[in-house]
N, C-alpha and C positions, 0 to 999 in steps of 0.2 A: 582789062576788065576787072581784074582782081584789085588793082590800084584804085579804081573808081569805087568798087564795092567796099573795100576794106578801109579806105582812107577819106575819100571825098564824101560819100553818102553819110557816114557818122558825123563828119564836120557840119554838113548842111543841116542834118536833123538836129544837132545841138544848137545851131543858130536859130533855126525856125521854131523849135520846140524847147526852149531853155529849161522849162520845168514840166516834167511829166506828171499827170494827175494820178495819185495813188489809186490802187484797185479797190481798197477797203474804205472809201470815203462814204459810200452809199449802200443802203440795204433795199432790195426789192421785196416788197410784201408778197408772200406766197398766196395770199388770198385775193387781194384786189389789184396787184401789180404795181402799186404806187412806189416811187422812189422816195426813200426817207434818209435824211442825213444821219450817218451812223451813230454820231455823238447823241443826237436827239433820240434815236431809237433806243439806245442803251439807257439813257436818262429816263425814258418812259417804260423801263423794265421789259423791253422786248415786246411791247404791245404797240400794234399799229395804230397811229393816230388818226388814220382815215377810216378804217373798217373795224377796228378794235380787235383784229385778229391777235391771238396769243401765240407768239412764236416760242420755240424751245429755248430754255435758258439753263445755264450750267449751275452746279451746286453753290459755288462761292457767290454768285450773283443773288441766288436764292437767300443764302444766309445773310448777306449784307442788307437785303430788303426786309427780312423777317425779324431778325433780333433787334432788341432795343439798342439805339445808337450804334447798330452794326458792330456790337461788341459780343464776341463769342470765342470759344476755343475748340479747335479741331481734335477729335479723338484719333489716337494711334490704332489702326486696325490690324488685326493678325495677319501675317504673311501666309499665303497658301502655296501648295506646290504648283509649280508652272508646268503646264502641258502634261498632266498625269497619263494621259491616254496616248501621247506621241501622235497627236492627231494631224492629218494632212489632207487638204482637199486640193484646190487650185494653188494654195499657198500653205506653208506650215503655220500652225497655230501660234508658234513663238514669234514668227515674223509679223503676224497680225497684231499680237500683243505689243510688240515694239513699235509698230506704226501708230497704234492707238495711244500709247504712252507718250510718244513723241509729239503727236498733234494736240493732245489734251493737256499734258503735263501731269496727268494723274496716273496712280498705280492701277486703278480699275474703276468700275462703273458706279462707285458709290462713295459718298463722303458723309461723315457723322460729326456733328458739332453740338456743343452745349452752351446755352446763353439764356437770356430772359426775353419773353414776349409779353408785353404788358405787365412787367414785374414778376411773372411767374417763370421760375426756372424751368427750362424745357430742354429735352433732347430731340434733335431733329436729324433724320436721315434723308438724303437726297440722292436719287439715281441720275446718272448722267448719260443721257441718250446719245451724246457725242462720242462716248467710248463704246464702240462695237454695239450701237444700237441699244445701250443700256441693258444688255443681255445679262440674265441671271446666271452667274456661275458660283463657284465656291467662295470667291472673295466678297460678292454681294451677300451671299448668305451669312458669312462671318461678320460683315459689316452690320447687318440687321441684328444679329444675335448680340454683338457688342453694344449696339445702341440700347437694346432692351435691358441688357445687364446694367449699363450705366444708369438708365432710368430707375431701376429697382435700387440700386446703390444710393442714388440721390433722392428717392422717393419723389420722382418727378414724372410728368406725362411724356409720352413718346409720340412724336409726329412723323409720319412717313410720307415723303413725296415720291411717287411712282412715275417712271418714265421708261418704258422697256418694250422691245420687241418680243420678249419672252425668255425662255431658257436658252443658255449658250450651248449650241449643239457640239461645239468642240470639246466639251467636258462631259458629254453623254449622260449616263446615270448619275454621275456625280452632281451634275447640274440639277437634275430633277429631284435629288435627295434634299435640295434646299427648300423645297416646298414644305415638306413635313418638319423640317428643322426649324424654320422661321415660325411655323404655326405653333410649335411647342413654345418658342420664345414669347409669343403674343399671349398664349395661355398663362405663362408665368406672370405676365403683367395683370392679366385678368384675376388671377388667384390673389395677387397683392392689392387689388382694387385700383390699380393705376390706369389712367385713361390711355387709349391707343387711338389716335385720330389719323386718317388716311386723306391725303390730298391727291386725287387722280389727275394727272397732267397728260399732255399729248405726246406719244400715244402710250396707253397701258394695255398690253395684250398678252396672249399666251399663258405660260405657266405662272406668270406674276399676277394676272388678273384671276387666275384659278386658285391663288393662295393668299398671301399676306395683303394683297391690294384690296381685297373685298372683306376683310375681317375687322374693320375699324368699328370702334364705338360710335363714331360720327364719320360718315363718308362725305367728303367735300370733292367737288370737281371744278376745274377751270373751264371757262366757256369754250365750247367747240372742240373739246378733247375727244379723241377717239378712244373708246373704252370697249374692249372686246376680248373674246377668247381666240377666235379665228377671223380672218378677214372676210369682208362682204362678198367678195367674188367667190370664195371657197363655199360660203353658205348658199349663195344663189345657185351655184352649179350642183350642190347637194340636194336642195329642196325643189329646184327648177321653178322658182318663183322669184318675182322682182321684189326687192326689199323696200320697205317704206322710206320715204324722204327723211334724211337725218338719222337713219338707223345707226346705232352704236356711237352716237355723239352724246355728250354729257347731258344736253337738254332733253333728249329723247329718254335717257335713262332716268332723269328726274321725274319726268311725267309718268313713268312706269314704276317708280318706287325703288329703283335700284341704287340711288344716291339720295342723300338727305338735303343737299343744297348745291347750287352752282354759284361760285363766288368769283368775282372779278379779281385778278392778280393784285391790283392796287388795294383792294379791301382785305386781302388775306391776313395781314398782320392785326388789324383791328378785329376781324372775325375770330381769329384764334385767341386773341387777347381777351375776348368775351367768353368763348367756350370753354377754354382750359380751366380758369379759376372756378367755373360752375361745376365742372366735372370733378375737380379736385375737392371742392366743398362737399360734394355728395360723397366722396370717399371718406372725408373727415366725420361726416354725420353718421355714415354707416358704422365706422370704427367706434364712435362714441355710444352708438346704440348697442352694439355688441359688448 
């Protein structure tokens, strides 16, 4: 039996199936269930061609689609202490970090880059949901502060793309401290008269939505993005009422004045290319008046 299993079956399988189909050729839309050719899905910026569902996308893909001619430079972000609390749940925190770094190729859940959008030099920070759910830890806080300081140095606007499940529990109070720290960094931009624009993507929740995600001079959201502090199930259990249809989605927040606009991913470069020069012109006009 071992001879048949180990020798004959593999030979037959090789003859009958000379070429196996790779597992990553197709993408199944999470919204409509349609199968999309992976190359076409990537070329369409991870937006479903059938139902227009905006899937999650990583920082480098964001930068490529936003900056003029996909030309930009990544900023070196400060290193933070790994596992300061020696945290362990079902796994050690250090093991979770290693797994996330191996799967994404990133050091942590944020990247910051400098380039031009519509000719306007801009600093952009993007959270990576694929790295531990985009959770906000010390590294994310340092990334945002570094981006704000670079914007101050270059006299440029700062654009923040949020995508996060909230604070990183493995860093405890050190994670929560990033809420006031990033708020102070944003206030530094305000004091200098520099624009701070936030683009809310799916999902933006928890301590992130309770701090820098909702402090923009202009609040933009992608279609269908979940934007909340706590999940709908928790709210329903607390108030013991059924929530309205589409509650906590970007379109619902637009109707109730929580965001300024909902913009399709394909239109974001043009929209930012219009907004940022206007905000910078306002800064110049104010400086001239003073």
